[in-house]
C-alpha positions as CSV (number, residue, x, y, z in Angstrom):
1,M,32.8,-28.4,-9.5
2,P,30.9,-25.7,-8.1
3,S,31.8,-21.9,-10.0
4,R,33.1,-19.2,-8.3
5,R,29.3,-17.9,-7.9
6,H,28.2,-20.5,-5.8
7,L,31.1,-21.0,-3.6
8,L,31.0,-17.3,-2.7
9,A,27.2,-17.2,-2.4
10,G,27.7,-19.7,0.3
11,G,30.0,-18.4,2.1
12,T,31.2,-15.4,4.4
13,L,29.2,-12.2,3.8
14,A,32.7,-10.4,2.7
15,A,33.4,-12.6,-0.1
16,A,29.4,-12.1,-1.0
17,L,29.8,-8.4,-1.0
18,A,32.6,-8.3,-2.7
19,S,31.6,-10.2,-5.4
20,A,28.7,-10.4,-8.2
21,G,29.3,-14.2,-9.0
22,I,27.9,-14.6,-12.4
23,Y,26.9,-11.1,-13.0
24,E,30.5,-10.4,-13.5
25,L,29.6,-11.8,-17.3
26,V,27.1,-9.1,-17.6
27,D,29.6,-6.4,-18.9
28,A,31.0,-8.8,-21.1
29,L,28.2,-10.0,-22.5
30,I,26.7,-6.7,-23.8
31,R,27.8,-3.3,-24.8
32,A,25.9,-0.5,-22.7
33,P,23.6,1.7,-24.7
34,E,24.4,5.3,-25.5
35,R,23.1,7.3,-22.8
36,P,22.3,11.1,-23.4
37,V,25.5,13.3,-21.6
38,A,24.8,15.9,-19.9
39,P,27.1,19.1,-20.2
40,T,27.0,19.4,-16.2
41,R,26.0,17.2,-13.4
42,L,22.4,16.9,-12.8
43,P,20.9,18.5,-10.1
44,L,19.6,15.4,-8.3
45,P,15.8,15.7,-7.7
46,P,14.1,14.9,-4.0
47,E,12.5,11.8,-5.1
48,Q,16.1,9.7,-4.2
49,Y,14.7,6.7,-6.6
50,A,14.1,8.9,-9.4
51,I,16.4,8.2,-12.4
52,P,16.6,12.1,-13.9
53,Q,17.7,10.9,-17.4
54,P,16.3,7.3,-18.8
55,R,16.6,6.2,-22.1
56,V,14.1,5.8,-24.6
57,I,14.3,3.6,-27.7
58,M,11.3,3.9,-30.5
59,D,10.6,-0.1,-30.4
60,D,8.5,-1.7,-33.6
61,G,7.6,-4.7,-31.6
62,S,10.5,-6.7,-32.3
63,G,12.5,-4.9,-29.1
64,I,15.6,-3.3,-31.1
65,A,15.8,0.0,-31.2
66,S,14.6,1.1,-34.6
67,S,13.9,4.5,-36.4
68,K,10.8,2.9,-37.8
69,G,9.4,2.0,-34.1
70,T,6.5,3.3,-32.4
71,M,6.4,2.0,-29.3
72,P,8.6,4.3,-26.7
73,V,10.2,1.6,-24.6
74,A,12.1,2.7,-21.3
75,I,15.8,1.2,-20.8
76,P,16.5,0.8,-17.3
77,P,20.0,0.1,-15.9
78,F,21.9,-3.0,-16.8
79,H,22.2,-3.5,-13.3
80,A,20.3,-3.7,-10.3
81,H,20.7,-5.2,-6.7
82,V,18.8,-4.6,-3.7
83,I,20.6,-5.2,-0.1
84,T,18.2,-5.7,2.9
85,A,19.9,-5.6,6.4
86,K,18.6,-5.4,10.0
87,L,20.0,-2.4,12.1
88,N,23.4,-2.4,14.6
89,V,23.0,0.3,16.3
90,P,21.5,1.2,20.0
91,G,17.9,2.0,19.9
92,K,19.1,5.2,21.9
93,A,18.7,8.8,20.4
94,K,22.2,9.9,20.1
95,P,24.0,6.5,18.8
96,L,20.9,6.6,16.0
97,Q,21.8,10.4,15.2
98,E,25.1,9.9,14.6
99,A,24.1,7.4,12.5
100,Q,22.1,9.4,10.4
101,R,25.5,11.8,10.0
102,H,27.7,8.7,9.3
103,L,25.3,7.2,7.0
104,E,24.6,10.5,5.1
105,G,28.0,11.5,4.8
106,V,28.6,8.2,2.9
107,L,25.6,8.7,0.5
108,Q,26.7,12.2,0.0
109,R,30.4,11.5,-1.4
110,L,29.1,8.8,-3.4
111,E,26.7,11.3,-4.8
112,Q,30.1,13.7,-5.4
113,Q,31.6,10.7,-6.9
114,F,28.9,9.2,-9.2
115,P,26.4,11.0,-11.3
116,S,23.0,9.3,-11.2
117,A,21.8,5.9,-13.5
118,P,22.1,5.0,-15.5
119,G,25.8,6.0,-16.1
120,G,26.4,6.4,-12.5
121,V,24.8,4.8,-10.3
122,T,21.4,5.6,-8.1
123,I,20.9,4.8,-4.4
124,T,18.0,4.5,-3.1
125,V,17.3,4.1,0.4
126,A,14.1,2.5,2.1
127,W,13.1,1.7,5.3
128,G,10.8,-1.1,6.9
129,L,7.8,-0.9,9.4
130,P,10.4,-2.6,11.9
131,Y,12.9,0.4,11.7
132,F,10.0,2.5,13.0
133,E,8.6,-0.1,15.2
134,H,11.8,-0.4,16.7
135,Y,13.7,2.4,17.1
136,I,11.2,5.6,16.9
137,P,9.0,4.7,18.8
138,R,8.2,8.6,20.1
139,L,9.1,11.4,18.8
140,E,10.7,13.7,22.1
141,E,11.2,16.9,19.6
142,S,8.0,19.0,18.1
143,S,8.7,20.1,14.9
144,G,7.0,21.8,11.7
145,Y,5.9,18.6,10.8
146,F,4.9,16.4,14.3
147,D,3.8,17.5,17.6
148,A,6.0,16.5,21.1
149,G,4.9,13.0,22.2
150,T,4.1,11.6,18.5
151,S,4.3,7.7,19.0
152,Y,4.4,5.2,16.3
153,P,2.8,4.6,14.2
154,A,0.9,8.0,14.5
155,Y,4.0,9.9,12.5
156,L,3.4,7.7,9.4
157,P,1.6,9.0,6.2
158,V,-2.1,8.6,6.3
159,D,-3.6,6.5,3.1
160,L,-6.8,9.3,3.3
161,I,-9.1,6.9,0.6
162,T,-8.2,3.4,2.3
163,S,-8.8,5.4,5.9
164,K,-12.6,6.9,4.6
165,E,-13.5,3.5,2.8
166,R,-12.6,1.0,6.1
167,G,-14.0,4.3,8.7
168,R,-10.4,4.1,10.2
169,T,-7.1,5.0,10.2
170,V,-4.7,3.2,7.8
171,Y,-1.0,4.1,6.8
172,A,0.3,4.2,3.2
173,L,2.7,1.8,4.8
174,Q,1.7,-1.3,5.8
175,E,2.8,-5.2,6.5
176,S,3.0,-7.0,3.8
177,R,0.8,-9.9,3.6
178,T,-0.3,-12.9,1.0
179,F,-1.9,-13.6,-1.7
180,P,-4.9,-16.1,-2.8
181,S,-2.2,-17.2,-5.6
182,D,0.6,-17.3,-3.3
183,E,-0.3,-20.3,-2.3
184,P,2.7,-22.5,-2.9
185,P,3.3,-25.5,-5.3
186,P,3.9,-28.9,-4.0
187,G,7.9,-28.8,-2.1
188,F,7.7,-25.5,-1.6
189,G,7.4,-23.6,1.8
190,P,4.8,-20.8,2.3
191,V,5.6,-17.5,1.4
192,R,8.2,-15.5,3.9
193,L,7.3,-12.1,4.9
194,E,10.3,-10.0,5.7
195,Q,10.9,-8.3,9.1
196,N,14.0,-6.6,7.5
197,D,15.0,-2.6,8.9
198,V,16.3,-1.5,5.4
199,A,16.7,-2.0,2.1
200,V,19.3,-0.7,-0.6
201,L,18.4,-0.6,-4.2
202,L,21.5,0.0,-6.2
203,R,20.7,0.6,-10.5
204,S,23.8,0.9,-12.9
205,D,24.9,-0.4,-16.1
206,S,27.8,0.0,-14.6
207,L,28.5,-3.3,-12.1
208,A,32.3,-1.5,-10.9
209,H,29.9,1.7,-10.0
210,I,27.6,-0.5,-8.2
211,M,30.4,-2.6,-6.6
212,A,32.0,0.7,-5.3
213,A,28.5,1.9,-3.9
214,T,28.0,-1.4,-2.3
215,N,31.4,-1.5,-0.6
216,A,31.0,2.4,0.4
217,L,27.8,1.5,2.0
218,F,28.5,-2.0,3.6
219,G,31.9,-2.3,3.8
220,T,33.3,-2.2,7.6
221,G,36.3,0.5,7.1
222,G,36.3,4.4,9.1
223,N,34.5,5.9,6.3
224,Q,32.3,3.3,5.7
225,A,29.0,2.6,7.1
226,G,29.1,-1.1,7.5
227,N,29.1,-1.1,10.7
228,L,25.8,0.2,11.2
229,F,24.4,-2.7,9.5
230,R,23.8,-6.8,10.0
231,V,23.2,-7.9,6.3
232,T,20.0,-10.1,5.7
233,S,20.5,-10.7,1.9
234,I,22.5,-9.6,-1.3
235,R,20.0,-10.0,-4.0
236,R,21.8,-9.0,-7.3
237,G,20.6,-9.0,-11.4
238,F,19.9,-7.8,-14.6
239,T,17.6,-6.5,-17.2
240,G,17.7,-6.0,-21.0
241,G,20.9,-6.0,-23.7
242,A,18.8,-6.9,-26.9
243,H,18.0,-3.4,-27.7
244,T,21.3,-3.3,-30.2
245,G,20.0,-6.2,-31.5
246,R,22.3,-8.7,-29.5
247,Q,21.3,-11.6,-27.9
248,G,19.5,-10.3,-24.9
249,L,20.4,-10.7,-21.4
250,A,18.1,-13.2,-20.1
251,S,18.6,-15.9,-22.5
252,K,22.8,-15.4,-22.2
253,L,22.3,-15.8,-18.6
254,A,20.2,-18.6,-18.1
255,I,21.4,-20.7,-21.1
256,K,24.9,-19.7,-18.7
257,G,23.1,-21.0,-15.5
258,G,21.6,-23.9,-17.3
259,I,18.6,-23.4,-16.4
260,P,16.0,-25.5,-17.2
261,G,13.6,-24.1,-20.7
262,A,16.4,-21.5,-21.1
263,K,17.2,-22.1,-24.8
264,L,13.4,-21.3,-25.6
265,I,13.7,-17.8,-24.5
266,P,13.6,-15.5,-27.2
267,R,16.5,-14.2,-29.0
268,Q,15.5,-10.3,-28.3
269,A,13.8,-11.1,-24.6
270,P,14.5,-8.6,-22.0
271,I,12.9,-10.6,-19.2
272,F,12.5,-14.3,-18.7
273,L,9.0,-15.0,-19.8
274,G,10.0,-12.9,-23.3
275,F,8.2,-10.2,-23.5
276,T,8.7,-6.0,-22.6
277,T,7.7,-4.5,-19.7
278,T,9.1,-1.0,-19.4
279,L,6.7,0.6,-22.3
280,R,7.3,4.5,-21.6
281,D,3.2,4.7,-21.4
282,A,2.5,2.4,-19.3
283,E,5.1,3.8,-16.9
284,S,3.8,6.7,-14.4
285,S,6.2,10.0,-14.6
286,I,7.2,11.4,-11.7
287,P,6.2,12.4,-9.2
288,V,2.3,10.3,-10.2
289,F,3.2,7.5,-7.8
290,N,4.8,10.1,-5.0
291,L,3.1,10.0,-1.5
292,E,1.5,13.4,-2.0
293,T,0.7,13.6,-5.6
294,F,-2.7,13.7,-6.2
295,P,-5.5,15.5,-3.7
296,G,-7.0,13.4,-1.0
297,W,-4.5,10.5,-1.6
298,T,-2.3,10.3,1.6
299,D,-1.7,13.5,4.3
300,Q,1.7,14.5,2.8
301,W,0.5,18.0,1.1
302,P,1.6,20.4,1.1
303,D,4.3,19.8,3.4
304,G,4.7,16.3,5.3
305,Y,7.9,15.3,6.2
306,F,7.7,11.9,4.0
307,K,6.8,15.0,0.4
308,H,8.6,13.5,-2.4
309,G,8.6,9.3,-1.0
310,T,6.8,6.5,-2.2
311,I,6.2,3.2,-1.1
312,M,8.0,0.1,-2.8
313,P,6.7,-3.2,-2.3
314,L,9.5,-6.0,-3.1
315,S,9.3,-9.9,-3.5
316,H,11.2,-12.6,-5.4
317,L,9.6,-15.1,-7.4
318,F,10.4,-17.8,-9.4
319,E,9.4,-18.4,-13.0
320,D,9.2,-21.9,-14.4
321,L,10.2,-21.4,-18.2
322,V,9.7,-25.0,-19.0
323,A,6.0,-24.7,-18.3
324,W,5.8,-21.4,-19.8
325,Y,6.9,-22.4,-23.3
326,S,5.9,-25.6,-23.8
327,K,3.9,-27.6,-21.1
328,T,0.9,-25.3,-20.3
329,F,1.5,-22.0,-23.0
330,P,2.7,-24.1,-25.8
331,K,1.7,-21.5,-28.2
332,F,2.9,-18.2,-28.7
333,D,-0.7,-17.3,-29.0
334,D,-1.0,-19.1,-25.9
335,R,1.4,-16.7,-24.1
336,T,0.0,-13.2,-25.7
337,H,-2.9,-14.4,-24.2
338,A,-1.7,-15.4,-20.6
339,M,0.3,-12.3,-20.5
340,F,-2.5,-9.5,-22.4
341,R,-5.6,-10.6,-23.1
342,P,-7.4,-13.9,-24.7
343,G,-8.0,-13.0,-28.2
344,V,-5.6,-10.7,-29.1
345,S,-3.3,-11.4,-31.8
346,F,0.3,-10.1,-32.6
347,P,3.0,-11.4,-35.2
348,P,4.7,-14.3,-34.0
349,G,7.9,-13.7,-32.4
350,T,6.6,-10.3,-31.0
351,V,8.6,-9.0,-28.2
352,T,7.0,-5.3,-27.2
353,A,3.1,-4.9,-27.7
354,D,1.1,-2.0,-26.6
355,P,-2.7,-3.7,-26.5
356,P,-5.7,-1.5,-26.0
357,E,-6.8,-0.6,-22.5
358,E,-8.9,-2.9,-20.7
359,N,-11.5,-2.0,-17.6
360,E,-13.3,-4.1,-15.3
361,A,-16.1,-5.1,-17.7
362,D,-13.9,-5.8,-20.5
363,V,-12.0,-8.3,-18.1
364,L,-15.3,-9.6,-17.0
365,R,-16.4,-10.2,-20.1
366,D,-13.6,-12.3,-21.5
367,V,-13.6,-14.5,-18.0
368,Q,-16.8,-14.7,-19.3
369,K,-16.2,-15.7,-22.6
370,Y,-12.8,-17.4,-22.6
371,H,-12.6,-18.4,-18.9
372,S,-9.7,-16.4,-18.6
373,Y,-7.9,-13.1,-18.5
374,G,-4.0,-12.0,-19.0
375,H,-2.2,-10.8,-16.7
376,N,-1.4,-7.2,-17.9
377,G,-5.1,-6.5,-18.6
378,S,-6.4,-7.8,-15.4
379,M,-4.3,-5.0,-13.4
380,Q,-5.1,-2.8,-15.7
381,P,-8.6,-1.2,-14.1
382,V,-6.8,-1.0,-10.8
383,N,-3.6,0.4,-12.1
384,R,-4.4,3.1,-14.5
385,L,-6.9,6.8,-13.7
386,Q,-9.9,5.8,-14.3
387,Q,-10.9,9.8,-15.2
388,E,-8.3,12.8,-16.0
389,M,-7.0,14.0,-12.2
390,T,-5.0,17.3,-12.0
391,S,-2.0,16.5,-9.6
392,N,-1.3,18.9,-6.1
393,Y,1.9,20.4,-9.1
394,G,-0.9,21.8,-11.4
395,H,-0.1,18.7,-14.1
396,V,-3.4,17.0,-15.9
397,Y,-2.6,13.2,-16.2
398,P,-4.7,11.8,-18.8
399,V,-7.2,8.6,-18.3
400,N,-5.6,5.4,-18.4
401,T,-2.2,7.0,-17.0
402,A,-0.3,4.5,-14.9
403,I,-0.3,5.5,-10.6
404,T,2.6,2.7,-10.2
405,N,6.0,2.3,-11.9
406,R,8.0,-1.1,-12.2
407,G,11.3,-1.2,-10.9
408,D,11.8,-4.6,-11.3
409,F,14.9,-7.2,-12.6
410,S,15.8,-10.7,-13.7
411,T,18.1,-12.7,-11.4
412,V,19.5,-16.3,-11.4
413,D,19.9,-16.2,-7.6
414,N,18.1,-19.2,-5.7
415,P,16.6,-17.1,-4.3
416,F,19.6,-14.8,-3.3
417,H,22.9,-14.0,-4.1
418,Y,23.9,-14.6,-0.3
419,T,21.6,-15.0,3.0
420,S,21.7,-14.7,6.4
421,D,19.5,-17.3,6.8
422,P,20.4,-20.3,4.2
423,V,18.0,-22.6,5.8
424,G,14.9,-19.9,6.7
425,D,15.5,-18.6,3.3
426,H,15.4,-22.0,1.0
427,Y,18.9,-21.7,-0.1
428,S,20.3,-23.4,-3.1
429,R,23.3,-23.4,-5.1
430,R,21.6,-24.0,-8.4
431,E,20.6,-21.3,-10.5
432,A,17.0,-20.5,-10.7
433,A,14.8,-18.0,-13.6
434,G,13.6,-15.4,-11.0
435,L,12.4,-12.1,-10.0
436,H,13.3,-9.3,-7.6
437,F,10.0,-8.0,-7.9
438,L,9.5,-4.2,-6.6
439,L,7.3,-0.7,-7.4
440,F,7.0,2.2,-7.0
441,A,3.2,2.8,-5.5
442,P,1.7,6.3,-3.7
443,T,0.7,3.8,-0.8
444,T,0.7,-0.7,0.0
445,E,-3.3,-0.6,-0.4
446,T,-2.5,0.6,-4.5
447,F,-0.1,-2.3,-4.4
448,N,-2.7,-4.7,-2.9
449,R,-5.3,-4.2,-5.2
450,V,-3.3,-4.2,-8.0
451,R,-1.7,-7.7,-6.9
452,L,-5.6,-8.8,-6.0
453,A,-6.3,-8.0,-9.2
454,M,-3.9,-10.0,-10.7
455,D,-5.5,-13.0,-8.8
456,G,-8.6,-12.1,-10.8
457,E,-10.1,-9.8,-7.9
458,F,-11.5,-6.3,-8.2
459,P,-12.7,-3.3,-5.1
460,G,-16.3,-3.8,-5.7
461,G,-16.5,-7.5,-4.8
462,K,-16.2,-9.2,-8.6
463,R,-13.8,-12.3,-9.1
464,A,-12.9,-14.4,-11.8
465,P,-14.8,-18.1,-10.6
466,F,-12.0,-20.3,-11.4
467,S,-9.0,-20.8,-9.1
468,P,-5.8,-17.6,-9.2
469,R,-3.6,-20.5,-9.7
470,S,-4.8,-22.0,-12.7
471,P,-3.7,-21.5,-16.6
472,G,-6.7,-18.8,-17.0
473,A,-5.6,-16.7,-14.1
474,G,-2.9,-14.9,-16.2
475,L,1.0,-16.0,-15.7
476,N,-0.1,-17.2,-12.0
477,S,0.2,-21.1,-13.0
478,V,4.2,-20.4,-13.6
479,V,5.2,-18.0,-11.5
480,H,5.8,-18.8,-7.4
481,T,6.6,-16.1,-4.9
482,T,8.8,-16.3,-1.8
483,H,9.2,-13.4,0.0
484,R,7.5,-10.2,0.3
485,Q,8.3,-6.9,2.4
486,N,6.9,-3.3,1.8
487,F,9.2,-0.5,2.4
488,L,9.2,3.5,2.7
489,I,11.2,5.5,0.3
490,P,11.6,8.8,2.1
491,P,12.4,11.8,0.1
492,R,16.2,12.5,-0.6
493,S,16.5,15.4,2.8
494,H,15.3,12.6,5.0
495,R,16.7,9.3,3.6
496,S,19.4,8.6,6.5
497,F,17.7,7.2,9.5
498,P,14.2,9.1,9.0
499,L,13.2,10.8,12.4
500,A,16.3,10.2,14.2
501,E,16.8,13.8,14.7
502,F,13.2,14.1,16.8
503,L,14.5,11.5,19.4
504,A,15.6,12.9,22.8
């Protein structure tokens, strides 16, 4: 008999919005960690994607909080959901400005009702290129930001570094693209490059808070914003849960869903592939990945309209647990080498590891010596600062500071909890191990360079001399991307229908 989640996901949008399906088990399976409690509500930062009080534990490598731990690990909120949509608003000034006011009112009421995540809920509204192209073709009103008559895409943030390299204007928000390892395995279709107008990211330790925010944003009552949108997908998921010493959510939900290879997932693993991905020192601190942080990266300093914003690539991928744990990488050392770097060694059962940083020469030497490279190590040369840098805010960031910040979360959706296009999205009721990958980066090209490095291709033209889907190419042989789209996250002050106020 199909589960309640299966019936809902394959049914109406209203039913899918009202139920979290299998993710309703998360709060019952795991106790939320103790979070610092502020004496008063914290002021909200201009970065709408920021979590003001993230929790950090000290980890000794086991994935469990320990007073003897030496590695600081960020504990993300347990629940993360993304809802994508097309707009249901006429493309004219007055309806868009009314929609702007209405959505902003709903968001402000939610912020008054809930503090930020992890204890409350953090809401991030991101906009795709189709929104700007179709709804903001020309700015009729002048402002301190733009001249009257500025047309799409000239009002978008400019990627100054890439523009200089290519001798033409390149914008920080670009269309999504495919990568060498995106070649679909037998039986799968090509990666779907999506064209959504908007994506809303909701994060919290409380599923009830996320569902309340979902209802306010996508319900259709008078004080709700759902009439503004035509939902195209609901993507639900989770992360963590093992830091208290209990069995992690990845293991529990994979077993509950009957996913092949589920029993091979380490008990303390925060994700399906078994290793911690949220080392604090490997994550950027706000506002490293903002558009305006570093001199010469984009044109948003000192007073750009999108200042305090960032770029959010969003994708879904499947993870082959049987190949990862038994067929392709059957030994713990095999998985360590594929995840981090060939030749490194950690005690069996290690969940959290912090191997030495690698530069491009290190990766290429490993390719020559081992005919392989590690997933984590391959990306470090382009995802870390290669020299000390001082931000526009006067903060000095040392060499090897991460340029991007991950916000991804595990899922058993196949590929989504709900889709308005089950055929095109290859929807299935059978649970599958997957990842809703999202990243905060200063430009789309930043992400592209990191993703190409994952495939063994580096900016100078050097590349690994083997297939990017071979077992020697990090994790690529056991993951398969199904969907991609890039979004622009405006600052909190311009999150609701950005630029609509300049239409006439």
